[in-house]
C-alpha positions in Angstrom: 9.6 31.7 3.2 13.3 30.8 3.7 13.8 28.5 6.6 16.5 29.1 9.2 19.2 26.5 9.7 17.9 25.9 13.2 14.4 25.1 11.9 15.7 22.7 9.3 18.0 21.0 11.9 15.3 20.7 14.5 12.8 19.3 12.0 15.4 16.8 10.7 16.2 15.6 14.2 12.8 14.1 14.4 13.9 11.6 11.8 16.3 10.0 14.2 13.2 8.7 16.0 11.1 8.0 12.9 14.0 6.2 11.2 14.8 4.2 14.3 11.3 3.1 14.9 10.7 2.4 11.2 13.9 0.3 11.1 14.1 -1.8 14.2 10.7 -3.5 14.3 11.0 -4.4 10.6 14.6 -5.6 11.1 14.5 -7.6 14.3 10.9 -8.1 15.5 9.9 -11.0 13.3 13.4 -12.5 13.8 12.9 -12.0 17.6 9.6 -13.8 17.4 10.7 -16.7 15.2 14.3 -17.3 16.4 14.2 -16.3 20.1 10.5 -16.8 21.2 9.9 -19.8 18.9 6.8 -18.3 17.3 5.8 -19.8 13.9 6.8 -17.6 11.0 3.3 -17.0 9.7 2.1 -16.0 13.2 5.1 -13.7 13.7 4.2 -11.9 10.4 0.6 -11.7 11.5 1.5 -10.1 14.8 3.5 -7.3 13.1 0.8 -6.9 10.4 -2.0 -6.6 13.0 -0.2 -3.8 14.7 0.4 -2.0 11.4 -3.2 -2.4 10.3 -4.1 -0.8 13.6 -2.0 2.1 12.5 -3.9 2.4 9.3 -7.2 2.6 11.3 -6.0 5.3 13.7 -3.8 7.5 11.5 -6.7 9.4 9.8 -8.3 10.0 13.2 -5.0 11.3 14.5 -4.7 13.5 11.4 -8.1 15.0 12.2 -7.1 15.5 15.9 -3.9 17.2 14.7 -6.0 19.6 12.5 -8.2 20.4 15.4 -5.2 21.0 17.7 -3.6 23.4 15.2 -6.9 25.2 14.6 -7.6 25.7 18.3 -4.1 26.1 19.8 -2.0 27.2 16.8 0.3 24.2 17.0 0.5 20.5 16.4 3.1 19.9 19.1 0.9 18.5 21.8 0.3 15.2 20.0 3.9 15.1 18.9 5.2 15.5 22.5 2.7 12.8 23.8 4.1 10.4 21.2 7.7 11.2 22.2 6.9 10.5 25.9 5.0 7.2 25.4 7.0 5.5 22.6 10.1 4.6 24.6 8.0 2.9 27.3 6.1 0.7 25.0 9.1 0.0 22.8 11.0 -1.4 25.7 8.0 -3.5 26.8 7.8 -5.0 23.3 11.2 -6.7 23.8 10.7 -7.6 27.5 9.0 -10.9 27.2 9.9 -13.1 30.2 12.2 -16.0 29.1 10.2 -18.6 30.8 7.0 -17.8 28.8 5.6 -20.1 26.1 5.7 -19.0 22.5 1.9 -18.3 22.6 2.2 -16.2 25.7 5.2 -14.3 24.3 3.4 -13.7 21.0 0.4 -12.2 22.9 2.7 -9.9 25.0 4.5 -8.7 21.9 1.3 -8.0 20.1 -0.2 -5.9 22.9 3.0 -3.9 23.6 3.7 -3.3 19.9 0.1 -2.1 19.3 0.7 0.5 22.1 4.1 1.5 20.7 2.7 1.9 17.2 -0.1 4.1 18.5 2.4 6.3 20.3 4.6 6.6 17.2 1.6 7.7 15.1 0.8 10.5 17.6 4.2 12.0 16.6 4.5 10.9 13.0 1.1 12.1 11.6 1.5 15.8 12.6 5.2 15.6 11.8 4.5 14.7 8.2 2.0 17.6 8.0 4.5 20.3 8.9 6.6 20.8 5.8 3.7 22.3 3.8 3.1 24.7 6.7 6.7 25.7 7.5 7.4 27.2 4.0 5.5 27.8 0.8 8.6 27.7 -1.4 9.0 24.7 -3.8 12.8 24.5 -3.4 12.8 25.2 0.3 10.7 22.1 0.8 13.2 20.1 -1.1 16.0 21.5 1.2 14.0 20.7 4.3 13.1 17.2 3.3 16.6 16.5 1.9 18.0 17.4 5.4 15.4 15.1 6.9 16.4 12.2 4.7 20.1 12.7 5.4 19.3 12.4 9.2 16.9 9.6 8.5 19.4 7.5 6.6 22.1 8.1 9.3 19.5 6.9 11.9 18.7 3.8 9.8 22.4 3.0 9.6 22.9 3.6 13.3 19.9 1.6 14.5 20.2 -1.1 11.8 23.9 -1.6 12.4 24.0 -0.8 16.1 21.0 -2.7 17.4 22.3 -6.1 16.4 25.6 -5.2 18.1 23.8 -4.1 21.3 21.8 -7.3 21.2 25.0 -9.3 21.3 26.6 -7.4 24.2 25.3 -10.1 26.6 25.2 -13.8 25.8 21.6 -14.3 26.9 19.4 -13.5 23.9 16.4 -12.3 26.0 18.5 -9.9 28.0 20.3 -8.7 24.9 17.1 -7.7 23.2 16.0 -5.8 26.3 19.3 -3.9 26.4 18.9 -3.1 22.8 15.4 -1.8 23.3 16.3 0.3 26.4 19.1 2.2 24.6 17.1 2.6 21.4 14.0 3.7 23.3 15.9 6.5 25.0 17.3 7.8 21.8 13.8 7.6 20.1 12.2 9.6 22.9 14.8 12.4 23.0 14.8 12.9 19.3 11.0 13.1 19.1 10.7 15.6 21.9 13.4 17.8 20.5 11.6 18.0 17.1 8.1 18.5 18.7 8.7 22.2 19.2 9.9 23.0 15.7 6.6 24.5 14.5 6.4 27.0 17.4 10.1 28.1 17.0 9.7 28.6 13.2 6.5 30.6 13.5 8.0 32.8 16.2 11.0 33.6 14.1 8.9 34.2 11.1 6.6 36.5 13.1 9.5 38.5 14.4 10.8 39.1 10.9 7.5 40.4 9.6 5.6 42.1 12.4 6.2 43.6 15.8 6.7 41.4 18.8 3.4 42.6 20.3 1.5 41.6 17.2 3.3 38.3 16.9 2.3 37.4 20.5 -1.2 38.6 20.2 -2.7 35.4 18.7 -1.8 32.1 17.1 -0.6 32.3 13.5 -3.3 30.0 12.2 -6.1 32.4 11.3 -8.5 29.8 12.5 -11.8 30.6 14.2 -11.8 30.2 17.9 -14.9 28.0 17.6 -13.1 25.3 15.7 -14.7 21.9 16.6 -13.4 18.4 16.7 -14.3 16.3 13.7 -16.0 13.0 14.5 -14.2 9.7 13.9 -16.6 9.1 11.0 -15.8 12.6 9.7 -12.1 11.9 9.8 -12.5 8.8 7.6 -14.8 10.7 5.2 -12.2 13.4 5.0 -9.5 10.9 4.2 -11.6 9.3 1.5 -12.3 12.7 0.1 -8.6 13.6 -0.4 -8.0 10.3 -2.1 -11.0 10.6 -4.4 -10.7 14.2 -5.3 -6.9 14.8 -5.5 -5.2 12.9 -8.4 -1.7 14.1 -7.6 -2.0 12.8 -4.0 -3.5 9.5 -5.1 -0.8 8.8 -7.6 2.0 9.8 -5.3 0.7 7.8 -2.4 0.2 4.7 -4.5 3.7 5.0 -5.8 5.1 5.4 -2.3 3.1 2.6 -0.8 4.3 0.2 -3.5 7.9 1.2 -2.8 7.4 1.0 1.0 6.2 -2.6 0.4 9.3 -3.3 -1.6 11.8 -1.8 0.9 9.8 -3.2 3.8 10.2 -6.7 2.4 14.0 -6.1 2.0 14.3 -4.7 5.5 12.5 -7.6 7.1 14.6 -10.1 5.1 18.0 -8.5 5.8 18.6 -10.5 9.0 17.7 -13.7 7.3 20.0 -13.0 4.3 22.8 -12.4 6.7 22.4 -15.6 8.6 21.1 -18.1 6.0 22.5 -16.8 2.7 25.8 -15.0 3.6 26.4 -17.4 6.5 27.1 -14.8 9.1 24.5 -13.3 11.4 26.7 -10.3 12.0 26.7 -9.5 8.3 23.4 -7.7 8.8 25.5 -4.7 10.0 27.5 -4.7 6.8 24.3 -5.0 4.8 22.9 -1.9 6.5 26.2 0.0 6.1 26.1 -0.8 2.4 22.5 0.2 2.0 22.4 3.3 4.1 25.9 4.7 3.9 25.6 5.7 0.2 22.2 7.2 1.0 23.7 9.7 3.3 25.9 11.0 0.5 23.3 10.7 -2.3 20.3 12.4 -0.6 21.8 15.9 -1.3 22.7 14.6 -4.8 19.1 13.7 -5.5 18.1 17.1 -4.2 20.4 18.8 -6.7 19.1 16.6 -9.5 15.5 17.5 -8.6 16.3 21.2 -8.7 17.7 20.7 -12.2 15.2 18.4 -13.8 12.2 18.4 -11.4 11.3 16.2 -8.5 9.1 13.8 -10.4 11.8 13.0 -13.1 14.5 12.6 -10.4 12.1 10.2 -8.6 11.7 8.1 -11.7 15.5 7.9 -12.2 16.0 6.8 -8.6 13.2 4.2 -8.8 14.6 2.7 -12.0 18.1 2.4 -10.5 16.8 0.8 -7.3 14.7 -1.8 -9.3 17.7 -2.8 -11.4 20.0 -3.1 -8.4 17.5 -5.2 -6.4 16.9 -7.6 -9.3 20.6 -8.2 -9.7 20.7 -9.5 -6.1 19.0 -12.7 -7.4 22.6 -13.9 -8.1 22.9 -14.6 -4.3 21.0 -17.8 -4.9 23.9 -19.3 -6.8 27.0 -17.3 -5.8 26.7 -15.5 -2.4 29.7 -13.4 -1.6 31.2 -10.0 -1.0 29.9 -8.6 -4.4 26.5 -8.4 -2.7 27.6 -5.4 -0.6 28.6 -3.5 -3.7 25.2 -4.0 -5.4 23.4 -3.2 -2.1 25.4 0.1 -2.1 24.0 1.0 -5.5 20.5 0.3 -4.2 21.4 2.5 -1.3 22.3 5.4 -3.5 18.9 5.0 -5.2 17.1 4.5 -1.9 18.1 8.0 -0.9 15.9 9.3 -3.7 13.1 7.0 -2.9 12.9 8.5 0.5 13.6 12.2 0.0 11.9 12.9 -3.3 8.3 11.7 -2.6 8.5 13.4 0.9 9.5 16.6 -0.9 6.6 16.2 -3.4 4.0 15.7 -0.7 4.1 19.3 0.7 3.7 20.5 -2.9 0.5 18.4 -3.2 -0.8 19.8 0.1 0.0 23.4 -0.8 -1.5 23.0 -4.2 -4.7 21.6 -2.6 -4.8 24.5 -0.2 -4.6 27.0 -3.1 -7.2 25.3 -5.2 -9.7 24.0 -2.6 -8.9 26.0 0.5 -6.7 25.4 3.5 -7.4 23.1 6.4 -6.6 19.6 5.2 -2.8 19.2 5.9 -3.4 16.9 8.9 -5.8 14.8 6.8 -3.2 14.4 4.0 -0.6 13.4 6.5 -2.9 10.9 8.3 -3.7 9.2 5.0 -0.1 9.3 3.9 1.1 7.7 7.1 -1.6 5.1 7.0 -0.4 4.2 3.4 3.2 4.1 4.4 2.4 1.9 7.3 0.4 -0.4 5.1 3.3 -0.8 2.7 5.8 -1.6 5.4 3.4 -3.9 7.2 2.6 -5.9 4.1 6.3 -6.1 3.4 6.8 -7.9 6.7 3.7 -10.1 5.9 5.1 -10.9 2.4 8.4 -12.1 4.0 6.6 -14.1 6.6 4.3 -15.7 4.0 7.4 -16.5 1.8 9.1 -18.1 4.8 6.1 -20.2 5.7 5.5 -21.4 2.1 9.1 -22.3 1.5 9.4 -24.3 4.7 11.4 -22.1 7.0 12.2 -23.8 10.3 11.7 -21.6 13.4 13.6 -22.1 16.7 13.9 -20.9 20.3 16.9 -19.2 21.8 20.2 -21.2 21.5 18.5 -24.0 19.5 20.4 -25.1 16.3 18.4 -25.8 13.1 19.2 -26.3 9.4 17.1 -24.6 6.8 16.0 -26.4 3.6 17.2 -25.1 0.3 13.7 -24.0 -0.6 13.6 -21.6 2.5 17.0 -20.1 1.5 15.8 -19.5 -2.0 12.6 -17.9 -0.6 14.8 -15.5 1.4 16.8 -14.5 -1.7 13.6 -13.9 -3.7 12.1 -11.7 -1.0 15.3 -9.6 -1.0 15.7 -9.3 -4.7 13.0 -10.1 -7.3 9.9 -9.2 -5.3 11.2 -5.7 -4.4 12.4 -5.1 -7.9 9.0 -6.1 -9.3 7.1 -3.8 -6.9 9.2 -0.8 -7.7 8.8 -1.5 -11.4 5.0 -1.4 -10.9 5.3 1.8 -9.0 6.8 3.5 -12.0 3.4 3.1 -13.8 1.6 5.2 -11.2 4.4 7.7 -10.9 4.0 8.5 -14.6 0.5 9.7 -13.9 1.6 12.2 -11.2 0.7 15.6 -12.9 2.3 18.4 -10.8 5.4 20.1 -12.0 7.4 23.1 -10.8 5.4 25.4 -13.0 2.1 24.2 -11.4 3.4 25.1 -7.9 4.8 28.5 -8.9 1.9 29.5 -11.1 -0.6 29.4 -8.3 1.3 31.9 -6.2 1.8 31.8 -2.4 -0.4 29.5 -0.5 -2.3 30.3 2.6 -1.0 27.2 4.3 -0.6 28.9 7.7 -4.3 29.3 7.9 -6.0 26.1 8.8 -9.6 26.2 10.0 -11.1 23.0 11.4 
């Protein structure tokens, strides 16, 4: 099915929210904890990791709930809308710690609020990831849909990554600055998620009008699911998640590759603020780092889409991964000669990063559709729940890796307005976390990517998938 421009645009708008929430906590939350609230680096990393581990626990359950919703109501939008409404509230609360509170009390506040924010985000993200396999059964249309999404995603990362530190600096008081940042960002997050929540309904209505009479289109949901669809138990949701991992080699290899790369980029993202301040010597340089990383990605996401149409998604993915690993490793030179050249190398990594984002996301719907053809429909939500849990794990461990590196290398934490000097060992640790570690992780991911078996011919040979029919 060919997707309308409106459907593509509305789906892509959701990535303003997913990009923003994926960027800001990784960029500023650990820094907020260590350099404004005075929380120890290891504890700060643990707080973020606990919230992400919670995501891993609940994502398969949300995936099962999303399957149930679609089978019973013909849409995944109820959970998506709930996430869009709740996320802004809890995101603001995460950065609303009273200035007079102790580091321990502030850490507890952030942990609780961020747990709630992460839960709200998963309510949207899990069904959102399931949609591409259901919106179209065409191999290249999925690439088109996910390329548009990644263009918007990278613009969002640039806007949030560059704009959030600027908003934080609008007022001199650090606590108030973070609150202003969170309020503006939270509003944008909520609006984008709510706009995208209705994309499935609009696309199905348009598709129904183009193929059947309006009366027939409105007669019943386009799921083909039995009206007696039942909710899967929590235990059943985990068993389903383990089943898709154990029985589906393409999914297992693609997910492993993506998790390793999420760990790599999550480590870099969490380290960017520290590189700006302690390596480049200018806290405001984080905006330039983000511009260098994400600006090229906006241009190169369509380029990687074109490359994928010519040589296949999996080969294009290997090319992008190799380029990213080489660029990241070369950033080790910051340890001896920090300077403006760093932005040029980060820009090369940014061009590759566009492929690391768009190509695996375009391959996931192929895996889901292939599974529906060979094993029967009904598991899209399960796939998306496990995928989101894996992605969350990667980014969470990236933050944990940075926090552990800071702790081991002797990083000195501080409270707002307090001046400290970092030891050379801590500065070297920041550089390693931004260069060698990500490069090594992406290099390892190439091993699992080589075992991904699906090609364009495998998708086309099976014929159209019944992805619109999803019984519980």
